[in-house]
C-alpha positions in Angstrom: 29.6 -30.8 -113.9 31.3 -33.9 -115.2 35.1 -33.9 -115.2 36.6 -34.0 -118.7 39.0 -36.7 -117.7 36.2 -38.8 -116.3 34.2 -38.3 -119.5 37.2 -39.3 -121.6 37.6 -42.4 -119.5 34.0 -43.3 -120.0 34.2 -42.8 -123.7 37.4 -45.0 -124.0 35.7 -47.7 -121.9 32.6 -47.7 -124.1 34.8 -47.9 -127.2 36.7 -50.8 -125.6 33.5 -52.7 -124.8 32.3 -52.0 -128.4 35.6 -53.2 -129.8 34.0 -55.7 -132.3 31.8 -53.0 -133.7 34.6 -50.5 -133.9 36.6 -53.1 -135.9 33.6 -54.0 -138.1 32.7 -50.4 -139.0 36.2 -49.0 -139.5 37.6 -51.8 -141.6 35.4 -50.7 -144.5 37.4 -47.5 -144.7 40.8 -48.2 -143.0 43.6 -50.8 -143.2 43.9 -53.1 -140.2 47.2 -51.5 -139.2 45.5 -48.1 -139.0 42.7 -49.5 -136.9 45.3 -51.2 -134.6 47.2 -47.9 -134.2 44.0 -46.0 -133.3 43.0 -48.8 -130.8 46.6 -48.7 -129.4 46.2 -44.9 -128.8 42.9 -45.5 -127.0 44.4 -48.3 -125.0 47.3 -46.1 -123.9 45.0 -43.2 -123.1 43.0 -45.5 -120.9 46.1 -46.7 -119.1 47.2 -43.1 -118.4 43.8 -42.4 -116.9 44.1 -45.4 -114.6 47.2 -44.1 -112.7 48.3 -45.8 -109.5 47.2 -49.4 -110.1 50.7 -50.8 -109.7 52.2 -53.7 -111.6 49.0 -54.3 -113.6 49.7 -51.2 -115.6 53.1 -52.5 -116.7 51.5 -55.9 -117.6 48.7 -54.1 -119.5 51.2 -51.8 -121.2 53.3 -54.7 -122.3 50.2 -56.6 -123.5 48.8 -53.6 -125.4 52.0 -52.7 -127.1 52.7 -56.3 -128.1 49.1 -57.1 -129.3 48.5 -53.9 -131.2 52.1 -53.8 -132.5 51.7 -57.3 -133.8 48.4 -56.4 -135.6 50.0 -53.3 -137.1 53.0 -55.3 -138.3 50.9 -58.1 -139.7 48.2 -55.8 -141.1 45.6 -58.5 -141.3 42.0 -58.8 -140.1 42.4 -62.1 -138.3 44.8 -60.5 -135.8 42.2 -57.9 -134.9 39.6 -60.6 -134.3 41.7 -62.2 -131.5 41.2 -59.5 -128.9 38.0 -61.1 -127.4 39.7 -64.5 -127.4 42.7 -63.2 -125.4 40.4 -61.3 -123.0 38.3 -64.4 -122.3 41.3 -66.7 -121.8 43.1 -64.2 -119.6 40.0 -64.0 -117.4 39.8 -67.8 -117.4 43.5 -67.9 -116.3 43.0 -65.2 -113.5 39.9 -66.9 -112.1 41.4 -70.4 -112.4 44.6 -69.2 -110.7 42.6 -67.8 -107.8 41.1 -71.2 -107.2 44.6 -72.5 -106.4 45.7 -69.4 -104.6 42.8 -68.2 -102.5 41.0 -66.0 -101.9 39.2 -66.4 -105.2 38.4 -63.4 -107.4 34.7 -63.8 -106.5 35.5 -64.0 -102.7 37.5 -60.8 -103.0 34.6 -59.1 -104.7 32.1 -60.5 -102.1 34.3 -59.2 -99.2 33.9 -55.7 -100.5 30.2 -56.0 -99.5 30.5 -58.4 -96.6 34.0 -58.1 -95.0 33.7 -61.3 -92.8 32.4 -64.1 -94.9 31.3 -67.3 -93.2 32.7 -70.6 -94.2 29.5 -71.4 -96.2 29.8 -68.1 -98.0 33.5 -68.8 -98.9 32.5 -72.2 -100.2 29.7 -70.6 -102.3 32.1 -68.0 -103.8 34.5 -70.8 -104.7 31.7 -72.6 -106.6 30.7 -69.4 -108.3 34.4 -68.8 -109.4 34.4 -72.3 -111.0 31.2 -71.4 -112.9 32.9 -68.2 -114.2 35.9 -70.3 -115.2 33.7 -72.6 -117.3 32.0 -69.6 -118.8 35.2 -67.8 -119.8 36.6 -71.0 -121.3 33.5 -71.7 -123.3 33.1 -68.0 -124.3 36.8 -67.9 -125.3 36.3 -71.0 -127.4 33.3 -69.6 -129.2 35.3 -66.3 -129.7 38.1 -68.4 -131.2 35.7 -70.2 -133.6 34.1 -66.9 -134.7 37.6 -65.3 -135.1 38.8 -68.1 -137.4 35.8 -69.4 -139.3 32.9 -66.9 -139.3 32.2 -63.7 -141.2 33.2 -60.4 -139.8 29.5 -59.6 -139.2 28.9 -62.8 -137.1 32.1 -62.2 -135.2 31.0 -58.7 -134.4 27.5 -59.8 -133.4 28.7 -62.6 -131.1 31.7 -60.8 -129.5 30.1 -57.4 -129.3 26.5 -58.3 -128.3 25.7 -62.0 -127.7 28.6 -62.6 -125.3 27.6 -59.5 -123.2 24.0 -60.8 -123.1 25.4 -64.1 -121.8 27.5 -62.4 -119.2 24.4 -60.4 -118.0 22.3 -63.6 -118.0 25.0 -65.4 -115.9 25.2 -62.5 -113.5 21.4 -62.4 -113.2 21.2 -66.1 -112.5 24.0 -65.9 -110.0 22.2 -63.0 -108.2 18.9 -64.9 -108.1 20.7 -68.0 -106.7 22.5 -65.9 -104.1 19.4 -64.1 -102.8 17.7 -67.5 -102.4 20.5 -68.9 -100.2 20.0 -69.1 -96.5 23.3 -67.3 -95.6 22.3 -64.2 -97.7 19.9 -63.1 -94.8 22.4 -61.0 -92.9 
C-alpha cells in the first residue's frame, strides 16, 4: 500500500510541474494573491516532506516565501508568470557555476551510475553540462518573452507543455549520443 505522505508528495510534485496550468485554470475564479497563497501552501508542504536536505531547504524556504509573498502583495498576473523564468535561470546558474567549480552537475549525476569516470567521460559530462546551460538560458529567455508579451494561454502552453517536450527531446538526444560513444561500453 502506498504511504499517504509519499502520495501527498507525488501530488504536490505533479501540481508543481503543472504550475502553468494551475495558474491558467484558477485565475478565472481566484485573484492572483489567493492563487499565490495556495501555491505557497503547496510549496511549504513539499519542503516539509523533503526533510534532511540541509541548507537547500533554507534557501528554498527563503525563495518560496519571498516569491509567493511578493505575488500576494502585488496581486498581479505578471508576477505569477515569472516562476518558470526563475526556475530556468536558477538551473542555468547552478549548471554554469558547476563548470567553474567541478565536478559539474552532470558529472555528479553520472557518478551515481559509474563511480569512477574516465578522463574521456568527465570531458563528455562537461560538454553535456554546457549544452544544458545553453538550453536553460534559451528556455528561460523564451519563458521571459511568454511571461511579458504573450497571452496566458500561450504562456501556459509553452511553459507547461512545450518546454517539457523540449527537455525530454534533449534528454533523448543526449542518451542516443551517449550510447553511441565508445566509452559507454563498460
